[in-house]
LUMRORO-77174 format. One line per 10 residues: their letters; for each residue x, y, z of N, C-alpha, C. Coordinates in steps of 0.2 Angstrom, whole numbers, plus 5000, padded with zeros to 4 digits. Atoms other than C-alpha are relative to their C-alpha. Last residue first. Layout:
A	X,Y,Z,X,Y,Z,X,Y,Z | ...
END
This chain:
VEVFVEALRG	5005,4995,4998,5084,5077,5081,4995,4997,5005 | 5007,5003,4998,5099,5066,5078,4996,5006,5003 | 5002,4999,4993,5113,5075,5068,4993,4998,5002 | 4998,5006,4996,5118,5066,5052,4998,5002,5008 | 5004,5006,5001,5109,5078,5041,5001,4995,5005 | 5005,4999,4995,5119,5093,5048,4995,4994,4999 | 4999,5004,4994,5134,5085,5039,4994,5001,5005 | 5003,5006,5001,5128,5093,5023,5000,4995,5006 | 4996,5005,5004,5131,5110,5029,4997,4993,4999 | 5000,4998,5007,5120,5124,5035,5004,4996,4995
KEPMFEPTGL	5006,4997,5002,5125,5121,5053,5000,5003,4993 | 5001,5002,5007,5140,5109,5054,4993,5004,4998 | 4994,4999,5005,5147,5117,5070,4998,4999,4993 | 4999,5006,5004,5130,5117,5079,5006,5002,4995 | 4993,5000,5003,5127,5130,5093,5001,4993,4996 | 4998,4993,5001,5109,5134,5097,5006,5000,4996 | 4996,4997,4995,5103,5115,5096,5003,5007,4998 | 4993,5000,5002,5089,5111,5085,5004,5003,5005 | 4996,4998,4995,5072,5107,5093,5007,5000,4998 | 4993,5002,5001,5060,5106,5079,5004,5003,5005
VVEYSELDKS	4996,4995,4996,5042,5105,5084,5007,4998,4999 | 4994,5002,4997,5032,5096,5071,5004,5005,5003 | 4995,4995,4999,5014,5101,5068,5006,4997,5003 | 4996,5001,4993,5003,5087,5062,5005,5006,5000 | 4994,4996,4999,4989,5088,5049,5003,5000,5006 | 4997,5000,4993,4977,5075,5044,5006,5004,5000 | 4994,5002,4999,4969,5081,5027,5002,5000,5008 | 4999,5007,5003,4952,5083,5019,5007,4997,5002 | 5004,5004,4996,4947,5098,5031,5001,4992,4997 | 5003,5006,5005,4961,5109,5025,4996,4995,5004
KKIFPALDFR	5007,4999,5002,4962,5124,5037,4997,4995,4996 | 5005,5000,4994,4978,5119,5046,4993,5001,4998 | 5000,5006,4998,4987,5115,5029,4995,4999,5006 | 5004,5004,5005,4983,5131,5021,4999,4993,5003 | 5007,4998,5000,4989,5141,5036,4995,4996,4996 | 5003,5002,4994,5005,5131,5037,4993,5002,5000 | 5005,5004,5002,5010,5133,5018,4996,4998,5007 | 5001,5005,4996,5021,5148,5022,4994,4996,4998 | 5005,4999,4994,5026,5159,5008,4999,4994,5003 | 5003,5005,4997,5040,5161,4995,4995,5002,5006
GKSNKDKLST	5005,5004,5004,5043,5174,4982,4997,4994,5004 | 5003,4997,5006,5059,5181,4990,4995,4995,4996 | 5007,5003,5002,5060,5172,5007,4997,5004,4994 | 5001,4997,5007,5079,5174,5009,4993,4998,4997 | 4996,4993,5000,5081,5171,5028,4999,5003,4993 | 4996,4999,5007,5067,5158,5029,5003,5007,5000 | 5000,4993,5002,5061,5155,5047,5005,5000,4994 | 4996,4999,5005,5056,5137,5051,5000,5007,4998 | 4993,4998,4998,5049,5136,5068,5004,5002,4995 | 5000,4992,5000,5031,5135,5062,5006,5003,5002
SYYAETIDEA	4997,4997,4994,5034,5117,5057,4999,5007,4999 | 4998,4993,5000,5023,5107,5045,5004,5002,5006 | 4995,4998,4994,5018,5089,5042,5002,5007,4998 | 4996,4994,5002,5003,5084,5030,5004,5001,5007 | 4997,4997,4994,4994,5067,5029,5004,5006,4998 | 5004,5002,4994,4982,5059,5016,5003,5004,5007 | 4996,4999,4994,4988,5067,5000,4995,4998,5006 | 5002,5006,4996,4979,5060,4984,5004,5000,5007 | 4994,5004,4998,4989,5072,4973,4999,4994,5005 | 4996,5002,5006,4974,5079,4965,5006,4996,5001
KVYNNFARQF	5004,5005,5003,4964,5080,4981,5003,4997,4994 | 5000,5006,4996,4978,5089,4990,4996,4995,4997 | 4993,5003,5001,4980,5101,4975,5000,4994,5005 | 5000,5004,5006,4961,5104,4975,5007,4997,4999 | 5004,5006,4999,4961,5109,4993,5000,4995,4994 | 4996,5004,4996,4976,5121,4990,4996,4993,5001 | 4995,5003,5005,4966,5129,4976,5004,4995,5004 | 5003,5004,5005,4951,5131,4987,5005,4997,4996 | 5001,5007,4997,4961,5138,5001,4997,4995,4995 | 5007,5002,4996,4966,5152,4990,5000,4993,5003
SGSFIDCVIK	5001,4996,4995,4983,5159,4984,4994,5000,5004 | 5006,4997,4999,4990,5146,4973,4999,5005,5005 | 5000,4992,5001,5008,5144,4969,4993,5003,5000 | 5008,4998,5000,5011,5127,4977,5000,5007,4999 | 5002,4993,4998,5029,5121,4973,4992,5000,5000 | 5006,4997,5004,5035,5103,4971,4999,5007,5003 | 4999,4993,4998,5050,5091,4976,4995,5004,4996 | 5001,4995,5005,5045,5073,4974,5000,5007,5003 | 5000,4993,4997,5051,5059,4985,5000,5005,4994 | 4997,4995,5005,5047,5041,4979,4999,5007,5004
DVLHPYKNII	5002,5002,5007,5042,5024,4987,5003,5005,4995 | 5000,4995,5005,5051,5028,5003,4998,4997,4994 | 5006,4996,4998,5048,5016,5018,4998,5005,4994 | 5006,5004,5000,5059,5001,5013,4994,5004,5001 | 5002,5001,5007,5073,5013,5007,4993,4995,5000 | 5007,5003,5000,5074,5021,5024,4998,4998,4993 | 5001,5003,4994,5092,5026,5026,4994,4996,5001 | 4996,5006,4999,5095,5028,5008,5000,4997,5007 | 5003,5005,5004,5081,5041,5007,5003,4993,5001 | 5006,5002,4995,5089,5051,5021,4996,4995,4996
IGYADCFEKT	4997,5004,4994,5105,5052,5011,4995,4997,5004 | 4998,5007,5003,5096,5057,4995,5003,4996,5005 | 5006,5005,5000,5087,5070,5006,5001,4994,4996 | 5002,5002,4993,5104,5077,5010,4994,4996,5000 | 4996,5006,4998,5111,5077,4992,4998,4998,5007 | 5001,5006,5004,5096,5087,4986,5004,4994,5002 | 5007,5002,4999,5097,5100,5000,4999,4993,4997 | 5000,5003,4993,5116,5102,4998,4993,4997,5002 | 4997,5006,5002,5113,5106,4979,5001,4996,5007 | 4993,5001,5000,5102,5120,4985,5002,4993,4998
RIKNFITSKT	4998,5007,4997,5084,5123,4982,5007,5000,4998 | 5002,5001,4993,5076,5141,4980,5003,4993,5003 | 5000,4995,4995,5083,5148,4964,4999,4999,5007 | 4993,4997,5000,5087,5133,4954,5001,5006,5004 | 4996,5004,4995,5070,5126,4960,5008,5002,5000 | 5002,4998,4993,5061,5141,4952,5005,4996,5005 | 4996,4994,4999,5071,5138,4935,4998,5003,5007 | 4993,5001,4999,5066,5120,4936,5003,5006,5001 | 4998,5002,4994,5048,5124,4939,5007,4999,5001 | 5001,5007,4999,5047,5134,4924,5001,4998,5007
TFLLDRISDG	4997,5003,4994,5046,5153,4922,4997,4993,5000 | 4993,5003,5001,5043,5159,4904,5003,4997,5006 | 4999,5004,5006,5024,5162,4903,5007,4997,5000 | 5005,5005,5000,5020,5168,4921,5001,4995,4994 | 4998,5005,4995,5036,5178,4922,4996,4994,5000 | 4994,5003,5002,5032,5187,4906,5003,4995,5005 | 5002,5005,5005,5014,5190,4911,5007,4997,4997 | 4997,4999,5006,5020,5198,4927,4999,4995,4995 | 5005,4998,5005,5009,5196,4941,5002,5001,4993 | 5000,4993,5002,5020,5186,4953,4994,5001,4995
MDYGSVLLIR	4998,5000,5007,5023,5167,4954,5000,5008,4998 | 5005,4995,5004,5021,5167,4973,5003,5001,4993 | 4996,4995,5005,5029,5151,4979,4996,5004,4997 | 5004,4995,5004,5023,5140,4993,5004,5005,4997 | 4999,4993,4997,5035,5125,4997,4995,5005,4996 | 5004,4994,5003,5031,5107,4995,5002,5006,5003 | 4997,4995,4996,5041,5091,4999,4998,5006,4996 | 5000,4993,5003,5029,5078,4993,5004,5005,5004 | 4999,4994,4996,5033,5060,5000,5000,5007,4995 | 4998,4995,5005,5026,5045,4992,5000,5006,5004
YQTDNEEANK	5002,4993,5000,5026,5033,5007,5003,5003,4994 | 4995,4996,5003,5027,5014,5008,4997,5007,4999 | 5002,4994,5004,5016,5004,5020,5006,5004,4997 | 4998,5001,5007,5021,4987,5026,4998,5006,4995 | 5005,5003,5005,5019,4991,5044,5003,5000,4993 | 4999,5006,5003,5033,4993,5057,4994,4997,4997 | 5007,5003,5000,5026,5008,5067,5001,4993,4997 | 5002,5003,4994,5044,5013,5072,4993,4996,5000 | 4996,5006,4999,5049,5016,5054,4998,4996,5006 | 5003,5005,5004,5034,5028,5052,5004,4993,5000
EKLVRKLINL	5006,5002,4997,5041,5038,5067,4996,4994,4996 | 4999,5004,4994,5058,5038,5060,4994,4998,5004 | 4998,5007,5002,5052,5043,5043,5002,4996,5006 | 5006,5003,5002,5042,5058,5051,5002,4992,4998 | 5004,5002,4994,5057,5063,5061,4994,4996,4998 | 4997,5005,4996,5069,5063,5046,4996,4998,5006 | 5000,5007,5004,5057,5072,5035,5003,4995,5004 | 5007,5002,5000,5054,5086,5048,5000,4993,4997 | 5001,5003,4993,5073,5087,5051,4993,4998,5000 | 5000,5008,5001,5074,5090,5032,4999,4997,5007
SELSYDTAIL	5007,5003,5001,5068,5108,5036,5000,4993,4999 | 5003,5001,4993,5085,5112,5044,4993,4997,4999 | 4998,5007,4997,5094,5108,5027,4996,4999,5007 | 4993,4999,4996,5084,5122,5019,5001,4993,5003 | 4994,5003,5004,5071,5119,5005,5006,5002,5004 | 4997,4994,5003,5058,5130,5014,5006,4998,4996 | 4993,4998,5000,5047,5115,5017,5002,5007,4998 | 4999,4993,5002,5029,5109,5020,5008,5002,5002 | 4996,4997,4995,5029,5090,5020,5002,5007,4998 | 4997,4993,5002,5015,5082,5011,5004,5002,5006
ITKIM	4998,4995,4995,5013,5063,5013,5002,5007,4997 | 4997,4994,5002,5005,5051,5000,5000,5005,5006 | 5004,4994,4998,5001,5033,5005,5004,5006,4998 | 4997,4994,5001,5006,5017,4995,4996,5006,5003 | 5004,4994,5000,5000,5000,5000,5004,5006,5000
END
């Protein structure tokens, strides 16, 4: 059986702690379910006709997602190969709750995880999905409280993935 999970992210290494915690909990359940995981960020496409016509998901991902992030979620997938069917990075560019609800139905999402403690430093064009997730009636939503240490020598580097949360 395959279930789809949405994880609200800002494509920082710190946001992968949500993914690690969710997979750790699912691994403890010891059932035969595999998960299709959607790492989703809110992104405002703007009003410019030029931007709307010529901007693709790959150009947006080149702006907001780092190579370290991609390497890090690859490492996490390798730790739980029996749980992860597929991980997909996506953006949500709608601005209404109805659009988000349609996205949830179209992707067949059953659970969503988010953290309000993620603070994006360069949030050009990005917005938080937590209000949409909280208001969605078709979705089981869970807030994950991230407790990362104040001082971490590998903060912002790939080694951050190996720190237990």
